[in-house]
N, C-alpha and C positions, 0 to 999 in steps of 0.2 A: 138643902137646896133642891130645887125642882129637877124634874128630868132633863129638861131642855138646856140648863145651866151645868149640870153634869157632864151632859155629852159635849157641851162646848170647852170646858175645862181639859176634858180628856183629849178633844182634839188638838185643841191649843198647844196643851202639854206635848202630846206626842208629836205633832209636827215641828214645834219650834226647840224642842229638847236639844236636837243633835245638829240644827242647822245653825250658822254663825250668826244668828240674829236675837238672841236671850228669849228665853219661854217667861222668866219672871218680868221682862218688860211688857210682853203680851199680856198675861194674866193681870197684870195693875190695871188695863183697860176694861176688865171684864166688869167689876163691881160698877165702874161707871156708866158701862150700856145698860146692864141689867137691874142696876139700883139694888142688887142682893149683896149682902156680905160677903168679904173673900172667902175661898175655899179654906176649910179647916185643916188641921194636921193630918186628921184621918185621910184625907182625900189626897192631899200632898204625897202621902205615904204610898196611897195606890197608884197616882200618877207615876211616882218614882219606881215603883214595883213594874208596871207595863214597861217603861222605856227601858229598864234594865232587862227585862226579858226580850226586847225587841235587839238590844246591841248585841246580847249575848248570841242570839239565833243568827242575826244577819254575819259575826263576824265568829261562828262557831269554829272554824278552822285555827284561828288564831286562838281563841279561848281554850279548845281542848288541848293546843301545844303548850300554852302557859299553866294549864292544869296538871299536864303531865311533868312539867318540868317544876313544878311547885314541889312535887313528892320527893324530887331529888335536892331541891335546895333545901327542905327540911333537913335532909341528911347531910346538909353542908357541902353538896356537890353542884356547882355551876359549870357542867362540862357537856350541856345542850343548848341548841337554840330557845328551846322551851323553857328551861331553867333560867336563861340569862333574860328572856322576855317577863319571865315572872318576878324577877329579881330587879328589873328595870320599872316595873310598874309598881311594884311595893316602894322604892325608893321615889319615884315621882308623886305618890299619893301623900306620903308623909307630911310634907310642907301645909297642905290644905287642909289636912286633919288638925293639925296644931293651931294653924290661925283659925279655923271655925271654930273649936274649943274656945279659943280666947276671945273671940266676939260673943260668942254665947254666954260664957260665965261672966264677962263684963257688963254683957246688956248692950253691947254697940251694935249687934247684929239686928236688935229691934229698932234702934235709933235710926237707921238708915234703910231697913226695908222697905218701908212704906213712903219714902219720900220721891215722889214723881220726878223733882228736880235733878236728884242724884240718877234716876234710872234713866231721865232724858239724855243728861249731859253723859253717862257712861255710852249709851247707843251712839252717839254722835262721835265721841272722843274716841273710843276703840273700835268704831266703824273705820275712821279713818287711819288709825294705826295698823289695822289689819289690811287695808288697802296699801298702805306704804310698803310694809312687810311683803305682801305678795307681788308688788310690782315691781320692787327694787332688789330682790333676791334671787339669784338663778337658781334650778331645778336640779341640784347635783348629787342629792342623796335619798335612798331609799328606806323602808321602815325595817329591814334586816340589818341596816348598817347603824341603828340605834345604840349609843353609847351611855355608859353610867352618867357620864357629863352631861349630855344632852338630856336625860332623864331627869336629872336635878334640875337643870336651867329650866326645862317644861314643867316640871313641878312647881317650881317658883311663879313663873306664868300663870299657872293656875289658882293661885293663891288670891290672884287680882280678880278672878271671878266672883268671889265672894262681895265684891260690889255689885250692887243688884242692878242689871241692865248690862253687863260686860259681856255676858254669855261665856259659859264654859268651854263650849266646843271653839267659837270664836276666837277667844284668848289664847288655847293651847294651840290652834292652826297657827294662830298668828306667829306663837312660840317657834313651831315647828318651820314655818317659812322662813323667818329670821336664819334658823340655822340652814338652811338650804335644803330642806326636804320637798319632795315633789308634791303638788297640789292633792293628789290622790292619797298618798302615802302620808302627809301631813294629818288629812280628815282621818284615816286608819288609825294613827297613832292617838290622836284625840280621843276617838269613839273607844279605842282600847284603856286609855287611861279614865276614861266616864265611867268604866265597870266597878273598880274598887271605890272610886268616889261617890258614885250613887250608893252602892252598898254601906259606905259608912255613913252618908248623911241618912239615909234612909233610915237605917237603924237607931240613928240617933233622934228622929222625928218618930220611930216606931215607941221609944220608951215612953214618950210622952202622950200617947193615947192608948197605952195596954189600960184595959179595964174600962174604955169607954162601952156603956150600954146603951148608947141612943139607938132609939127604935129605926130599924130599917138601914144600920149603917154598913152591916156587912154587905148588903145588895148594892148600895151605892159604891163601895170599894171596888166590887166585882166588875161593875158597869165601867169606872172610872180606869181599871187597871186593864182591862180587855180592850178598851176603845183606844187609850193611850198606845197601847202595843202596837195594834193595826196602823193606827196613825205614824208611829215612830219608824216602822217598818218600810211603809209607804216613801216617806220623806229621806230614810238614809238610801234606800236604792235610788230614787230620782238623783238626790245630792251626788253620789258616787258616779252614776253614768254622765250627770253633766259636766264633771270635773275633769273626766277625758278630754273635754273641747272647750270648756268656758271656765274664766277665773272667777275670783271670788268678788270680781267688782259688782254685779247684780245685788249681791248680799249688801254689800257696803251702802250702795244707793239706797236699797229699802231702808236701813239702819237709819241713816243720815236723816231721811226724810220722816220716818215714824217718830226719831227723837225730837226734831224740829217740831212736829204736831204736839208731842208730850210737852215740851218746854212751853209752848204757847198755851197749851191749855193748863200747866201748873201756874204759868206768870198772870193770866187772866182770872184766876181764883175757882176755875173748875177742877182742880186736882187734889180735892179732898176725898180720902178713900174711906169707905165704909169700913167699919171695925169686923174683923173676921170673928 
C-alpha cells in the first residue's frame, strides 16, 4: 500500500472506530476510491492497536479502576467498584467472542464481510434503530449503576456488530440507551466494552499475521497504529463533548445517507470490491 493509502486507512479507522457510524462501512469505500486492494490483516491489527491505545488513554481512570479490581476478582472477591466493573466487562465480552469464533470457524464471516449490500442495509437499519432507542428512552441511569443483567444484555447487542456496517459502538450505545442510560454514559460503557473486544479480535487477527516477512511491514504498522491512535483520541474527545448538548441524531442522519449511497452503488453494479 502507498503511504497515502496507509494514512487514509489510519485516519478513517481512528475517527470512525468509536463513533456510531461503523468503521467497516467506511473502509469498504477506500478500495473503490483508490483502486487499491483492501488493507491486509497486518494493517487491521495495527489500526486496532492504535484505537485500543486511544480508548485506554481517554478512559484511563475507569481502566485503572477495572485493572485494580481485576486482581481482586482473580482472588474471588467482588467487593469493590473496580472488581464489579471488571466482572461486568468480562461478562459483556463473552457473547461476541463466542459468536465471532463461530463465524470464523464456519466461514460465514468471509461470506458477509465484503458484501456492500449487507453493509449498506446495516448502515440504514441500525441507524434507525439507534435513533428510536435514543429518542424514545429516558436518561435515568448512569455508568456506576451498571448491573450484571445489563452487561449481559449489552453483550448480546454487541454480537449484532459482527454484521459489517452495524458499528460496534453504535449498537452497544443503542443497547445502553434502550436500558435508560444517559447519552454520555451509554457512550462511556460502550467504549469500555470495546477494550476487551478489541483485545480479543486483535489477538485473533495477530495469529494470522505472525511470521509475515513482507518488506517494510513494520514501518507500515507503526504509521497506521500511531495515526489511528491520534485520530481516535480526537474523535472520542469531540463526541463526548458534543453528547453533553446534542443527541445521536446527526450520526443517524449521516448513517442513513451514506447507507443509501452505498446501496445505490451496489445496485448499479459499482460495488465489486478489490480483493485484499
